[in-house]
N, C-alpha and C positions, 0 to 999 in steps of 0.2 A: 372360640377363636377364628378366625375368616382371615380370606386372602384380601391385600388390599390393594389399591393401585396405588399407595404410597410406598415406598420401598427403598433398600439400602443399596449401595452402588453394588457391593459384595453378592448380593441376591440378584442383580441384576445379571451382573457377567456371567453367575454362572446358571442364569435363566433358570433358576428353583422359584417356588413360592416364599415371599417375606410376611413371612406372621409375625405380628407385634400388636401391642394394645395403644398404638398413635405415637408412640414414645421408644427411643431405644434405650438398650442393643436390641434386635428382633431374636427370635428363638435359633435361629443361624448363629448369627453371634457371639451369643450368649453359648452356645455349647461350642465353639471355638475360642474362647477367653477372650472375646475382643469387646471388652466390657467398657474400655475408657474413652473418657469423653474425645469425640471428633475420630472412633474408629468404627463406631456405627452410627452412620448418618440418613435418616428417615427423608426421601425428594419425592416430589412428583413425579412422574412420567415427560420427558421433556418430547413435545408431539412434532413432527417435522410437518410442517406447512406445503402444501401442493402450489407449484408456481401458477402462476395468473398467466404468465404471458410467455405459451411454450414456445422452443426456439427454433428462428425460422429455417424454412428446409433448404438444402442448398441450392435449388432452383432459386428462390427465393434471395439466397444471401448473393447469387453470380446476378441477380438480376437488378441490383439495386442502380437508383437512377444516378448519374451521375451527379458529382457536387464540385462546388466552386474552388476555386484557387487558395482562397478564403480557409476552405474547411480541409482541402490538403493540408495547408499548413496544421491546424488543429490535429489534424490527425498523427500529422510525424512528428509533434511535439505532446504529445499525447494527453491533452487537452479537451478531448471528448468527454460529453457526461457520464458515459460509461466508465471513461478510462479515470477521468478525475474522482468517481465513486471509488474505483478500484485500489487507488493510490492511497485516498482518505482510510480506508478500512486496512490498508496495508501498515500506514502511517501508526493508526491506530493499534492495530495488532504488537509493531514494533516498540512502540509507550508501554504498553501492558508486559510486554516480554522484560522488558527492563525492569519497570515493577514489581513484576513475579521471580526476581531474581534474587532479592534478600534474602539470609540463610537464617537459619535459626538461631543466630549467636545475636545480631542485629534485632532482631524480632524479640526476644528475651530482654534485651537492653529499652528498645522501646517501652515494653511492659512496665519495666520498672519504673523510667522515669513517668509514666503516666500513672503509675499507682499511686507517686509521691507527689504527682503537682495535680491530680485531681483527686483528694477527699472525700468529694459528693459522689466520685463514681467508685463506690470501694467492692468492684464486686471479683475481680481479678485474682483466682486461685493460683499463687506464683507456681506454689510446687506441683501441680499438676499442667499448667504450661509449661515451664523449664525442662520436665520429664518429658513432652510430647512433641520438644522444638530442640531440643539437646545434637540429636544429628541431623537435625533437618538441613539437605544442601541448598533446596531454595524454598519459596514461600509456593511455587508451583507444585511441588512435592506429594504436598497434601491431597489428600484423598478429598476430602469435605468443600464444597466450593461454600459453603457457610462460613467454615473457620477462616478460610481464605479471605471472604471477605472483611470479617471481624479483623482480622490482624491488617489489611490493607484500612482500614479507616484507622486505624492505632498508627502505622505509619502515618496515616495524613497529620493527627495532631501534633505526632513526634517532628516531622519533617519542620512547621510552622517555626519552632523555636532553634531549628538547626541554625549555623550559622554557615550554612551554602546561601553565596547569593543571591541564587536561584530555587531559596528555598521554599517560597511563598508558590512558584510555579508549580516545584517538587509537588509540594502539598496539594495542591489544586488536581494535579495526577492522580494523585492515589482518591482524593474524594469523586474525584466525576466518576473513576472505576468502580468507587462502592454505590454513587447514586445508581451507576447503568444496569447494576447486578441487585439490587433491592429496589422491589416495587410493590403495590400495595396486593399484587397477586401473586407475592413470595408465601410459601408455607411457613405457619407459624413455627419459631424453634428459639431456645431459649439464646442461641448464639446472634439470631438475626435481631434479638430484643436487645443484646447487648452493644450489635452492630450503629441499630441506630439510634442509643444514649449515645456513644461517641461521636457519630456523624451528627448529631443535633450541636452538641459541644461545640465543633469544630465548625460548624454552619454559625454559630453565635459569634465564635470568634471571631471569623473571619466577616463578618458583618451582614450574613444572610439570614435575616430576623426570621422571616419568615418562614423560611426552611426549615429554620431550626424548630421553629414552633410546630411545622407539621412532623417534622421528622422524630420527634418528643412525642407528637400524639401518637403517631402512628406505633412508637413501643407500647405506648401504655395500655392501646387497642388489644394489641399480639401479646402481652402481657396479661390483660384482662381474659383472652381467647385460651391461652396456655392454661391459665389456674382453673378454670372449669373444666380443659379437658383430662386435667393430671390431678384433678383433687380427689378420687380414689387410686391412683398408683403408688404404690412404695416403693420408695427411692433408697439410694445411698444418704448416708449422713452428710457427704460431702457436696452431695447432688445437692440435696436440701438448704446446707448452705448460701450455696451459690445462687439457685433460685430465690432463696430469702432477701439476700442483697441485692440481688438484680431486682425487683421489686420493689424494694426502698430508695434504688437510684434512682425508679422512675417516678417515684412519691418524690425525691427531692427534683427532678425536674421537670413536673408538673408544677413545683411553686419557684423556679427558677425561670423559665422559659413559659411563657405564657402572651396572650391578643394582647395586654396590656388596659382592657377593659375590664371593670368588676364581673368577674363571673365562677361558679362556681367550680371547684376543682375538679377533674376526673377523678383523683384518688383521694377519699377522705380517712382519716384513721382509724375510725369505726367499722369502715368497710373491709378493709384487709383481711382477710384471713389467715393470719401468719404471726409467729415469733417475731420479736423484736431481734435485731441484729445480734447475733453472738460476736463475744469478744474475740479477738485479733488473733489469738494463741489458739482459740477451740477453732475458730475459721481454718486457718494454716495447717491444723493437726485433724480438719474434717470429722469435729466433733460435733453432735446434733446441737443445738440451741438450748439453754438453760432458761430464758424469762421466756414466758408464754405471757400471751394478750387476751384479753377477755371484752369485748364489745359490748360492755354491760351497762347497764345506765346508771351513774355515780361512778364510775371509775375514771379517773382523770390521767390525762396526757402522763404527768411524771410518774406516777404510782410505780413503784417498784425499778426505778432508773438509777443504774448501777453508774456514779459518779466520778470514773476513774479513766487513766488514759487507755487501758487495755480493751474499755469498752468506747473509746470515742466517737465509733460512729455511730452506736446506738444513739449516744449524748448529742450529735448533730443532727441526726433526724428527727428526733423532736424538737431540737431547738431550731431546725429548719422551718418547720409546724409552727412554732408562734411568732417568728419573724415573717411566714407569708401572712397570717392572719394581720399581722401589724401593718403590715404594705396593702392588704385588700380594704383594710379599714381605711387608710389615707388616700387610696386612689379612686375610692367609693365616695369619698368629699370629706371624709377627717371630720373637723368643727364645724366646716360649712352644710353636714348634714342636717334634718330638718330636727327643731326641738335641743340641737348640743349645746344653745346658750343658756337650758332652765337651768337652775338649782338641781337638779338630780343628776345634768348630767355634765356639771362642771369638770374639768379634770379632776379636780384634789377629791370630789365626791368620793368613798370607796368603791360605790359600786355603776359607776359611770364607765363609760365603754373603755375609755382611755385607762382608767383608771384599774379595771380587770384585765385588758392587757399587758400593764407594767406590773401586775404583781405576779401575774404569769413566768411573766420573763424573769422578774426577780425568783421566784419560787425554782425554778430551772438553775438559775445561778446559783443557789442557796445549795445546791443539792452536789454541786461540784466538788471533788475533793482540791486541797491548796495546792497541789501539784498542778492543775489542769487553770488558775488562775493565773490572768496578767494583771497587772505589771508581779505578784507576787511573788510568782516562778519566772524568770529567765527565756527567752526565747534559746539562750543558747543551750542553757542545761538539757531542752529536750532536742534540740539540735545536735548533742551529742550519744544521743538512744536513735538518732535519724527519726525522730516524731514530732520534727519542729513544725511539719504542715498540718497535719490534723492537729496540734493545738493552738497552732494560727489560726485555721478553720473556728473553732468553739469559741474564741474570745471574738473575732473577727463578727459572726454572728450575732452574739451579743451587743458589741459596741455601734453596729448598724444599727439595730432594731430600737435603741436607745437615742441615736441619732434622729430618726424618723420620728419617735413620738413625740420626742421634748421640742424638735424643729415646727411639728404645727403648729404651735403655737407663740414661733417666735413673730416679731412684726417684721415683715417684708423689709422696709424702709425704717430704722428706729430714728428718723430726723425729728422725730418730738417727745423722745425717751432719753431719759438722763440716767436710766437705770433700767433691769429686767422687771418686766410688770405686766406683760399679756399681752394678748394683740390690739393692735390700735384702730383695725380697720373691722367694720360689722362682722358677720354678727360678735358684738361686746360680749365680756363675762362680768357676769356682778363682782363687785370691787371688795368682796372679801375675802379673796384668798387667804388662807393660812399666813403668819408672817414667817417671810424668809421661802416660802414655797417659789416663789417665780426665781430668786437667785439660785437655789438647788435645783431647778429644773438646769438652768443658763449653764450653771458649774458643772452639771452632769452632760449636757449637751456637747462644751468646747474640750471638757476632758477626753471625749470618747472619742472626738475627731481627733486630739493629740496621742492617744492610745494606737487609732490604729494605724497614724504615721509612723509611729515606735515599732509596733510592732511589723511593719514591711521594712523599716529602716535594718530593725535587729534581724529579720529573714535572710538581708542582703547581706549582711556581715557575718553573717554564719554560713553561706553558703547555700542557704536554702530558700532562695527566690522563688515568689511565687506570681511571677507573670503571664497571668492565668484571668479568665475576665472576671469571675468572682469576687476575688482580692482587691480588682484592679477599678470594680465598681464603688468596692467601698473606699477605696485609695479617694476615688473622686468625690463620693459622696463628703468625706471629710477634709477637702480641699475648699468647698464652698462654706464651711462652717471656719474654718482656719482663716478663709477671705473676709468673710463678715466679722470676724472676732480682731481681725488685722484692723479692716475700716471703719471697724466700732467698736474700738477697745472699750468703753464707755457700758455695754452691754455682757460683758465679761466681770462677774462679782470681784476677781483678783485684781481685777485694774493693768492685769501687765499684757505689755503691748510685743508680746512672743509669736502673733502668729503670723508674721512675717517670716520667720526661718523656718516654719511647719510650713508656709505654702511654697517657698522654693523647696524643701525636698519633695511635697509631693507632687510638685508640677516636673521636678526631672524624673522624678518617679511616671507619672503621666507620659512624658516625651518618651520616656523607651520602651515603658509598653507601647505604647501606638506604632513603633518601628517593630515590633516583632506582631502584634494581631492589629488588624484592619477596625474593627470597632474601637480602637482607643484613642482614632482620630476623631470622633463624633464628641467624645470626655474631653479630650485635651482642648478643642476647638469652645467647646461650651466652658470649660472652665477659666481661658482666657477673655471671653465675653464675660463672664460672669463677672470677674475681677475689675475688667473695665469698668462696668456698671455700677460696682461698689465704689471703684473709686473716685469716680465722680460725684457718686450721690454722696460720699463722705466729705469731698471738696466742695461741695455747693449746698449746704442742707437745706438753705432758705427757698432754693428752685426747688427740690423733693420734697419739701414738707408736706406732710398730708398723702401721700405717694403709697397705693399700697395695691395689693393682689388685683385689686379689681381695677386698676387701673391697665392691666394686662388680658383685656377681654378679648384679642388677638392671637396673642401669642398663648391663653389657652385653649379658643379653640382650635390654633392651627394645631396642638398638642394632642387634642380627644380628637380631631377628625381622620374617621377611617380613611376618607380620600386621600389626605394627605398633600392637599394641595397646597399650593403657596399663596399666604395671606394677597389680598387685593389692594391696592393703593390706602384706599381709606379702611382696610384693617389697621394698616402699617400706621395710617396717620391718628388710629383710635390709641396708639402704644404710646403717643409722644404726651409729655404734659404739657407742651404748648403746641396745642396740634396749629391753629391760628400761624404760626411761625414755619410750617413744612410747607415748601411748595412744592406741588409736584414732579418739576424737573428734578428734585432732590429724589424722590423716591421712583421716579422712571429710571435717574442713571444710579440707585442701590439694585435694582433688577438687572440692568443690563450690564454691571460689574458685576455684580455677585458679592457677597458678602461674607463669605468662609475662605478669601484670599489669604497665602502667606506669603514672606516675602524671604526672601533667600536663606536666610538664616532656620527657616522653619518658625519664627516668632510671628504672633500675629499685628497687623499694621497698626498703631495707635490712631485711635478716631482722634477727627478735629471736631472735637465738642465746639462746634457754633451755636447762633442761634436757629439754625434750620437745620439741624441734625440734630436728632431727637433719639429718644428710648427704642424707637423701630430697629435703628442702625446692630445694635446691642444683642439683640436676637435671631440672626439669618441663618439657625441652625434648626429649630423644629419644622419647617416649612419643607426641609428636604427630609424629611422620615418619608420612611416607605407605609404601605400598608401591611397590617400584621405586627405592629411593632412590639419589641420587649418592655417587659419592662423597667430596664436597664436603659430605655435610649427614650426616652422622655415620656413618663405619664401624668402629670401634673405640676403647676407651678410649684407644690410644695416640695416634690421631689429633684427636679432638677436647678430651678431657680436660686432656690435655698442652699 
């Protein structure tokens, strides 16, 4: 052992050597029994920076040149640059003082809510948190700056769903404090990784997509560095469990939040040298993980998966990996990839890319106990045991995966179809699909959209609402399919026109969500535009006959353009089914007025569908996306158009 430049606060105060192995607790704290999380936190020394501008001498201060009357007024009112900076610093200090006044009870309550509402980030060990915060007078009383920052991030997410009218402003104050305290130079620690994961979720929810991606990436890289640092270090079982779950949380966020372009994931399943997450009971009691993992050739992702509610996080991790690979295949091109129309790659061929993903999804589902399957078991039953949220998540992952798989081969506008029959635009497939295959895909697709709607409605009725980003994206994906079914009922094998009631429920739900998390505004607006397109197309089939995704070149370019520029007038003209009828004045008027305005009731203004008003007016949303956009805010025509 050797003396380190990184030391804990206790050793710094006593001015003694802080001897450790790179992780807390240090030797001194271990001898004193300070081994609880947060009691010994290793930090880098804070070096004071010498002042670049020495203060003026007395003679310099007294011999300053005279100032004008305006300058005198500025000095008198305290608006000189020096005083402005001082006032700003004092205001920021006052705001931070208010943020740090949260006591232990409020922090524990926020952690409880976070654990329930965000099953994808299941790393909070509540017994340890409750014990350390039980008698805390204020957040400022915590000795660890890293823990202070972590709880600030929890409060940022918690404040968004509060009832305070200024909740978003309050949440932003918490988030700003976190951003100011966490940088790329922050020493790696497990608490900081968790802080970055929570901050990433917050940034996603408020619509800061690029920041969400960057925060998630920082968390992943920091976690990788911690793994290399702690590979040969022994830890307590409860610490190993928290480390394990934090790593798997990074794994999930790597699949939820990324740049939107096809790219390798930062964390692959085979590269993670850790066990699968332990059960909820073992995690709470600090028992070491039972299930092991071996990155051996031939081992399946689903080997030894315990499919019960006690291991819901274990199940969820594997489900998210399957969903992410489905999503990656879709955004990489899906059925438009080279040679996908060859007989070997037709979706009904058991060895095709589509079929392999579908089979793995169904294999994952088949390993779940009946108590984990919706609708065989109701949401209310799990709500009675306070486990409705993880139950819902597991089923949402399954149904959203089915939607993305089955939607890929659905005709964009089925104006020439009288029943499900596969794509009607190139690349076409051979007409030798098994009898009933397309009917089965359509039935599965619309049933999945209906199941998502019912799950979210049941959660609301059971007092376990999930107004958070991932479930809301599932609702957004479901509403587009329910709209499709409502507009084109002949595409649903059961021919029941019950899509309208589902659409109404989805839109009401999304309207509620967008008032909580700003990211929901885009999904709600896109849903309204999609509804208008489907309604107009179903009312005038002849006008839209033969139109397909290939007619949306500008839309697709706008969605994939990393510069996120607004499409030109010519590109808008390309979007129109009758380009000769679009006047330049119309396109100019669209750009000047903006296309995402809402009326005083919060509804989308109805488009006047005249001969000079084309498809371009139905897609105002995509060109407003920022760079670094998320998977949930516009990937390809197959993701948000349908």
